[in-house]
N, C-alpha and C positions, 0 to 999 in steps of 0.2 A: 549731394547728391554721393559724391566717392565715399562719406562717412556714412552715408545711407546704407551702401552696397557692402561696402567693409563691416558693417556689425553686423548684417543679416549672413554674411560668411563668415565672421568668427563665431556667431550664434548656434550655426551648423556644425561649426567644425568642433565646437566645446561638445555638444551634445553629440558627435559620432565617440569624442576623446573621452566622454563619458562611457556610453555605450562600452567602447574598448577596453576600458579599467576593467568596468564589469567582467567582460570574457575573459581578460587576460586572469581576471582570480577563481572565477569557472568557468575553465577551458571548455566543458561538455555546452555552455550555453551558446556558445559561435555554430551550433550544428543549427541553432533555430532558427539561423537566418530562410529570411524566404526562397533568397537567391539560391542557397547550399544546395550540395546533389541529393544529402539524405532529407532535407525536410520538405525536396519536392518528392522522391522515393516515397515518404512516409505518409504525404497526402496521398499518392496514387494509391497506395498499401490500405488505408483505410475509406477511400472509396471506392474500391475493387470489392472490398470486403463487406464492404453495405451493400452494394449489388448485385452481390453473391448470396446474401442470407438476408436479404429483404425487400430490394427491387425488385429481382428478376422475379420471383415469387407475385409481389402486388400485380407484377405488368400483365401476368401470364394469366390471375384471376381475373381483373378490372378488363381485359381482354374479350373475356366471354361473358358482359353485362347481356342480361335479358334485351336488352333496349337495341344493343349493335345488331340482330338477329333473327329478332321475333317478327312476323309478321300480321297479326291479330289488327279490326278494326280497330280506329281508334278509341270505340268505348269500350271496347273488351276490358273484361278483369280475369286474368287464369290463372289459373293455378299452376305456380314452380315447384318442379320437383327435380332430384339430384339420383342419379344412379350410379351406385362403389363399386366397385365387382374388384376381387380377391385382393382385399390389404394382405392377407396372408400373413402375419404377423413374424417376423425373422426369429427362429428357436433354434436349437443342437439338430434339426430334420432339414434344416434348410440349407445352410454349407456344414455336412456334417467332418470334413478330413480341413476345416477354418482352424490355425490353431487362434489359441488366444495370444494378444489383446487382437487380433482383428476381427476376430468373431464377434465380441463385444461391442466394439466400434462397430461394427455393421449393423447390429442390432438397435443401439444408440440412437446411426444416424437414419436407418430408416425410419427408426419411432419419430424423431426430428420430425423429418422431413412431410409424414403422412400428418401427425399433429397439427405442425404449420399451413399445409396446403386446406385441411378440413377447416379450420379456425377461419382461416382468410375467407372461403366458401360461407362460411355462415355471413361475416363481417361483412362480404361486398357484395353476395348473392342475395343474401337473405332468401332461402331458398322456404316455401312453405314445409316440404315434406322431401325424408331421404332415403332411399332405399335401397340394403345391401343385396348385393345379388352372389351371398356364396365364398366359401374360401375364406371365411373370417380369420383361421388361424391356418398354419402348416403343415404344423406335425399333432394338433388337436385327435386324430383316429391314433394315435400311435399313443398316448399316453392311459396309461391304464385305468378303468373307474373303478372307483370303491363300493364294499358292500355293506349294508348298516349293519351294528350291533347286534350279535343277538338276546331276545327276551330272556330272562329269566323264566325258571319256570312256572313261579307264582303269575306274572305278570301272563306268559302264554295260556296257564289254563283257565285264566279269569278271560279272556278272548274267545276260549273257543266255547267255554261256558256259556259265552255271550251267542254261538256262532258266528264269530266272526272271522273266526280259523275253523281249516280243518283240520282235524284231530291226525287224519294221516295223510295229510300236505306237510312235506319239509319244508321248514322253517326258511322265505327269501329264497325260494326254487320259484321260477315260474317256466313252464315245461311249453314248450313252443308245438305248434300242429301236428308236428312227427310224432310226440308224445316219449320224445326222450333227452330232445336237447333242451339243456337251461340256457334260458335268454340270458339270464342273470350273471354269467360265467364271462369272465372276459378275458380273449386270448391275446396271447403278443404275436405280432405280423414280424415281418423278415425276422422269420426263426429265433425272437427274443432277440434283437438288435436296441429295442427300445425297451426291455425291459426295466431297466434301473430307473424310469423317470416314473414316475405314477401322477396323482391324482394332484398333487401338490406342484407339477409342473404344466397343468392343465388352468389351475386356479388361479397360476402367476400368471399367464397369457391372459386370461378372462379379464384379470385386474386390467394388466398394460392398455387392454383392448379399450376398456371403458373410457382410461384415462385418457386415453387419445379422441373416443369416439361419441363415448356418454356424459363426460365429464360439462356444468353447465356452464364451465369459463369457454371450452369446445362449442357446447350448441349456441349458447348466447352472448360473446364475445362485449365486452362493452356493455350491458345489460345487467341490470336491478333488480332481481326477481327475488319475490317474496309471497309469502304466503297468507293471504285473512281468510275469514271469515266469510261464508256469504249465505246460507241458510242452516238454521236448526230441524231436527230431526225428531220429532218426540215418541216417545217409548212406546208400543202397541198395546193398547190396555188389554187386547186378552192375552199379550205375550207377559203381559207384567202379573194378570190377575194367576197365573200358572206358573208364576216363581221366578220368571225373567227381572233381574236388576231393575228398577224404575230412574233410568237414566236419558238425560237428550243428549244424542247425537249429534253433531256439530258438525259442515262438510265444509272444506276450505277449498278455497282456487288459489292460483297459481297468478298473478298479476306484474307486469314491470313490460314485458313484449308479448307479443303475442308466439305460440306454443309449437313448436316444431312436430308433423309427425312423423318418427323415425319408425321404421321398419328391419330388422336384423336375423329376421326369423328362417327365411330361404339358407338353407345350410348345401355345403360342397363339399367335392370330392376328397379336401382333404380338413373338411370335418368330422364327414362320417366315414369316409370311406368309396366305395361304387358298387353297385349290383350286390353279385352275392360274397364280397367282402368286407360288406356293412356289419356292424352288429350292433344289437337291438341296446344292448345299455350304452353302449358310444351314444345312438341317438336320443335315447332317452334324457342323459344327461345333458346336450347341446338343446331339447323341450325346455327341460327344467329352468334352463338361463335363459333361452329368447322367445319362446314360446313355440308352439304347434308349427313344424314344419313346413306342412298342407293347410293355406289358409286362402280366404276371399273376403275382400273389402272392399269400401269404394273410396277414391279419392279422387278432387275434380271433375267428379261425375262421368267415371271411366269405372269398372268392375277390374280390378285388379286380380287375378286367379294366379298364386304363387305355390308352388309343385314341387317334392322332391321328387329331383328328378334320377339324382343318385341311391335314393331305393327303388326306386321306379326299376330302373335298368335293371332291375334282378328279373325281371318279368322277361326281358328279350333283350341281351347284350352278345355282344363280339365275345364269340369264344371259339376254343378252336374246334374243327370239322363240321365248322356250319353253323346252320340253326339250332338256337336252345332244346331242347326233349319236354313234354309236357311232365317227365319224370324229374327232371331236373329243375323246371321251375315249380313244382308242389313243393319239393325241398325245400326251397327260401321265400316260402310263401308269408312268411312271417316276417320277410324286410320289403318285401312289395306290396302286402293286401293294405296296410295302411292308406298308403297314394291312391291305389287303385277304387278305395272304396268312397277315397275323398272325390275323386272324380264322378262316380255314381250317383253319389249325392250332393252334386252340384245342382242339379233341377229343381231343388231343395232349395239348399242355401243360398246359392249363389241371387234368385231374386229375390229370398228376404232381405239380403242385405243392399239391395237397391231400394227395396222398400221401407225401411229404418232410417235410410239416407232423404227417399221423397220426405216422407212424413219429415223431417225438420224443414224443409221449406214450404212443404204445405201441410200443414199440421190438422190432421184427424180426416187425410186422404184413405191411408192403408191402416185401421182398427185393427191393435193387436187381438189375437186369436189366442183363448185359451181352454183349459177344460172342463166340462161338465162338473160339478160339485156335487158327484154322486158317490156309493159304499160299493164297491165290488167285493168277490171273493177273486182273494189273488190268482186262484188256479184255472178263473174264466176270462177268456179272450173274449176286452170287451175295449170295441173303438166307439168311444164317446164324443169324440171329435167333431167340432160342429163339419156338416158334409158341404156349407155354401160354396160355393167357387171362386180360388184363391188366385187373384191374379198373378200374372208375374212379368212385371214391370222389367226394359232389358238396358242396359246401358252398353255402350263400348267395350270392347274386353280387350285387356292388355293379358299377356300369358309372361309370367316372370317364371326360366327355368334357367338353372346352372350350369349345366351343359345344353351345346348348342344343339339345334335339330341339325336333322341329316339333310346333305346336300352335293351335290355329283363335286368330285375332287377335282375336277378343273372350274369351277367357279370362283370369280373374281372377285376377292373385299374391297376394292375400291382403294382409291389413293392413299387414302391413311393409313394402312397398314405397313409394320415396318418391315416385317419377319416374311418375304416369299407375298404370293399373289393370293393364296388358298389354304382354308385349314386344312392341315394333311388330315388324312382318315387313317388312325391309328388309335393301338389301343395296347395297356400293357399292364404293371401291377399296379390297384389302385389308380387306374386313372383312365378313361375313354374318350377323348376330344368330340364325340356328333352322338347322340342316338341314335340309333339300329332304323331305316326305315317304316318298319310296322310298328313300332315304337311309338314312333314319329305321328305319322298317320294316326293312331288309335288316340293319341292327346290331343289331338288337333281337332277329332268329329266331335268324343266328348265333349269337349270345352265349348265345341260350336254350339253345341242345345240350348245354351243361356244367352245367345247373343251372338255375333259376329265380332270376330279376332280382327283385332285392327293393328294388332303388333306386337312382336316376340320380342324380345329380351332377354340376354345371356350373359354367359361369363367365363369363365374358364379359362381360355385361351390366351389370356393379358396379352393381347394384342385385340385393335380395332378390326372388324368384319358386318360389311352393309350387303345384304344381299335381299330377292324375296325368292319366297316359298308356294307353292302351289301345290293345294292339298284337295281333296274332295270330301267334301264335308254337309253332314246332314243336316236340313236348315228343315223345323217344323210349320207343316201351313193347318192354320186353322180352318181352312175353307176344305180343305180336303179329309183335314184330318191323319194324313201320313207324314211322313220326312221325305223330302224330297234331296236327293243329292245333286250339290253345288260343286264347280268348279271358281275356287274362293284362292286369288292373291294375297299374302301376309308375310308382312316387311317384317325382317329379323334385324335387328344392330347388336353384333357382342361386342361387351364393352373393354375397356384398356382394364389392366390393372393401375390399381390409384397405388400401388409399389414401385421404385425405383429399382425395385433387389429384385424384380421377377423375370429378368431379359429384354424387357424393354429400355429405351434411352428416355423417352418422351412418355412417361404415363398420364394419364387421362381420366377423366369421369364423364359423364353426359349429362344433357342437361335435359330437360323434357319441360315443355309447355303446356297445359292441357286447358283446350275453353270451350266447354259444352252447356252452352247455358238449355235448361228444358222444362217442359212443361209436369203435372202433374202426374203423369203418366210414363215419363223417362222418354217424349220425345225431342228430338233438336226442337230450338224455336227457331223461326226464319229458314233463308235458304240454307238447307246443307251443307256445311262446308267443311273440309279436312278438319278432325280436331283434334290433333298431335302434330305439335312441330317439334324438332330435336336438334340439338348441335353437340357436336364434339368439343371439349376442351382440353386442352393438352398441357402438363402438369412440365415444369423446366427438368432443364435433363442435367442431373445432380453431378451426375460425371463430368459432362463438361466444362462445372463450377469447380470440381476440386483440378481438374485439366489445367484451369486459368490460372487457380491459383500456384501449379507446379511452375506453369511459363515465367509466370511474374515472381515465384521464386528463383529463378534461375538468371533470370533477368539482373532481378537486385543483385544478386550474388555476381554476378559479373561486371555490372554496371561500380559496386563498392570495389571490387580487386582490383580492377584497372585503375580506382583511385588510388587507391591505396600502393602501387605497386608508382606510381607516378609521384606521389607525394614523398616516400622513401628512396624515389632517386635522385632527389633535390638534396641539396644540404641543410636548408631550411624551409619552412611552409612559406610560401608566397604571402600570405598572409601575413608575416612577422615584418617581413618589410615593408608591405603596401602600409601596415600601420607605423612606422618608424618613420618611414616619411611625411606621411598624414601628420604624426604627431608634433616633428619638429615646423610646418607648416604653421600646427596652429601655435606655438608659441613664439613663432617671428610675428606672426597678427597679433597675437597679445601683446607686442612690444608697444612703446613712445606712439610709434606714427596711427596707430588705430586706437589704442586707448586714450581714454579721456580726463586720466589722471597723468603726472609727470612723473619723467624716469626721477629715480633716487639719485642723492646728491653722489652716489659711490659711482655715479652713470651705470647702473646695471638696468637693465629691463627687469619687468615682473614678471615674477616665476624665473624657470630656472630651466635651462640648458639639457635635457636626458643627454646621457653616455650612451656611445654604441659601440660595441667591441669590431675590431678589426677582424678580417678574414685571417683564420688559423689560429687566431685567440682561442682559448677556454671560456665556456659562459658564463663562469661565474666568478665572483670581484676579486682583488686580490684583495688579502686577509692577511697580517700579520700578528704574532701575541705580541710581540711589542716593538715599541720605535725607540731609538737612541738618535741621538745630534751632538754636535761638539763641537769645541772654536776651534778656528785654526794655528792658536796661539799655545791650547792646552795639551799638552799630551798623555799626562796622568789621571787629568778627572775628566770623568764623561757625565753629562748632566742626564741622564735616562727621562723619559717620560712615558709611563706603563699606566696601558689605556685598558679596563675589565673589558668583559666579554660585553655586559649588557650595555658597555657605551662605545661599542662598535654600530654604524649605522649601516643602509643597505644602498647608505647615495654617495655622491659626490659633493663639492664646493660648488657653489654657483659660478657658472662663466660667463663672461659678457659678451654681448655681438665678435667682440676682438677676439676671443680666445676662440672660437669658433671658425676652423681653415679649415676641416677637411671631414666628406662626411664619418670615414672611417679614420678616427682617433679620437683622443680623450679628451675633455675639456677640461683641462687641468686648472685648479684652484690658483684667484691671484691673492698672494698672500702679503703683498702689499701695495694695498689700498689707501691712497690720504692718510696713512699714516707711516712714521718712523721709526714704527717699536720694531725691536729687535724678534729676529723670528722665534724665538723662545718663546715672545709670549704668547704669538699663535700658534703653538703645537697643540694639533687634535682639535682643531674647529674644523668641524665638517656639521654646517647646516644639514638640515634634515630634508630631503630630499628623494622623492620615491622615487627607486628604481624604475625604468621601463620597461623591459627585458618582459615580455609574457610567458617566457617560460621561468622566471623566476619566479615562483605563485609563493614561498615562505623561503626562511632565511635557514632551517635548518638544512635544505635540501640542499645549497648550494656550499654549503663549510665542507670545505675542502675539493672543490673543484679545481682551482688551482692556487693553491697553497706553496703560500713561498718556502715554508719550510718543507713541504712536500709531505704531506701528511693528509692519510684520506682522502686519496685524489680516486674519482671515478670514473673509473672506463667511458668514454661513451657508445653511445647506443647502435650497432651497424644499420644500414639501411636496410638490411633484411627487417629487423626488428622492426625499426621504425614503420615499415608498409604492416606487419602482423598488428602491431598494436592500436594502427589505424583503421585496418582494416575491423577489428574485434570490436573496436570502439563505435565505427559508424554501422555494423552491425546491429551490435543492440542497440541503438539510437533507434534505427527504422524496428526492428522486431520486437520492442517491447511494448510501444505503445499499439502496435497492429494485433501484437497478440491479447495486449487487454481490452483491444476492440474488440479483436473475435469471441473472445470467451463472455463479453457481455451481450454482445447478438444471440451466443447459442444460449446462453443460459437463461435468457428471458425469452426465449420459442423466437 
């Protein structure tokens, strides 16, 4: 029994001895001990970095899952929509006084923050539609537009001969309604402060925006989407007969996952400006890339009316001196007129969008209407459209506006607002917090002609606000054939900014769940219930993440500094003393008492006793360039034994148990062991025993530490230098893997 215990103990000590020898050869491996302070701090850093760059983002998005807040019947199949407001890409306009590299870091980290969250939204929540509520860029309105190159004289003459161009009209000129202003001329704002940034800057931000929000890897993460042919469209015989190429067109579809509806065409005041400051050429550029700024479409059996309120604000905005005069209104007619005409045409475009949607569910219910194929003189005003009555089906209306509607200044926005209790009523250069009361009522009344407004969603404020409006709206009665005035309550939610650089610590987005089963007339099937449910989803506080990193950094430096000072105040690391006595115990256990083999004939145990140094002695071993011995009877003749450098050993001769008398003494070789040969025959006999001092890693580093001739003597390190070296070494041990881990997580999103 005792032999078994001894074998297990000897095996454990032998294994630990091997590990100690490895750490003595490579001192940096000592920090990899699971019980060491540096390893513990490194593991903490790896976890905190993962949590700050991955875990906290996944946790916030997962907490907003649809199943956790939706309250539809169990058989419902709602349409899931995400509202994203005010991403406002950081650019030179955002923080004009911020120096480099802080400005570049701000831009990079805000892009990475939005990119990471947007990808997780699509991955974890898998929405059916995504709608942006304006302010896609921050300085979009300030970056100058470019004009097309002028035609050559010959090219211009060809177009004039074809009656495409007017010879009296200047090329590239678009005169406004006042008859004087060229709408294609860009006028730099803020007295030309941003004039050095041109169209190149706007294009750069446009590509950044697409990388964050339009890239397939962002919209469809981990999905393999591919094009495949669906059907062939043969050429029209009449067209071929008239000279068109006889080519069959192949239509393709995208497979691999469902296609999301993404709407980015709602502009903000940072995209266009606001009111009289809107420039038509800037708006044209926005529409060329993102689509018409005024639109109506159907999503989830709800009619969405997207309105360009920054331009419409030129009709009625907050100005010095009171209300807008009619003369001023006509001066900026080219700015607000397109949005106003869109509102007037909603009675045609709104029902048409609903009919097209219902035709997909109930084919043939609303056949397409065309014109009679008759020829008329162009000068004759002939309306040959069919005269049959056109049905106007209605769906619940959701109104989208970048600028919030007017409300009293003391209206509470709810508990989720970070800054104050209400949206302040203020206006200034290129901003206006809310629409005017007159404009708000006008919009509500015109939109209500095509249905009941169920909800209004807006942005611009960067913070959350949930209030209820009361509008006097008109409702057309088929029975009385006239419009009745009705007081109607409409809820409006102002969505938080999606960026952490827009003045809110906790950005966010809004989830919208739509469920409205309808018949072929657009009427809700079954018991009428609320068709809209919404949920605010908060994003991580990026500033708090940075603060947590800073706190952990201070704590890490403090712990490593104290540790280094404690080690520096001691004569030698405690680990060396412990290693020595464990090594001695290991050697003793390997003696004849526990060994299966008998002792050697000379009485020495298997293995050698490692020498240790007494207090105050140098760490290096004694070295002499030569040794000599002489006999007592001869004074003239000296027999010298010269040893070469390569013959020198780093160990001492073996010592038996009887030679180990004290822990702080050397074990001297017994040169008179079982033979009576003279000492001269044993000169230079030093068995190869490896030096067990952990501080002696190689031969050359200790040559001259305590030379018998006093050559190359090295000054021992001071306690301060020892503490400094330990602090630097442990700091690098913690910092390098943490930095590599952080860089990997940042590089991979």
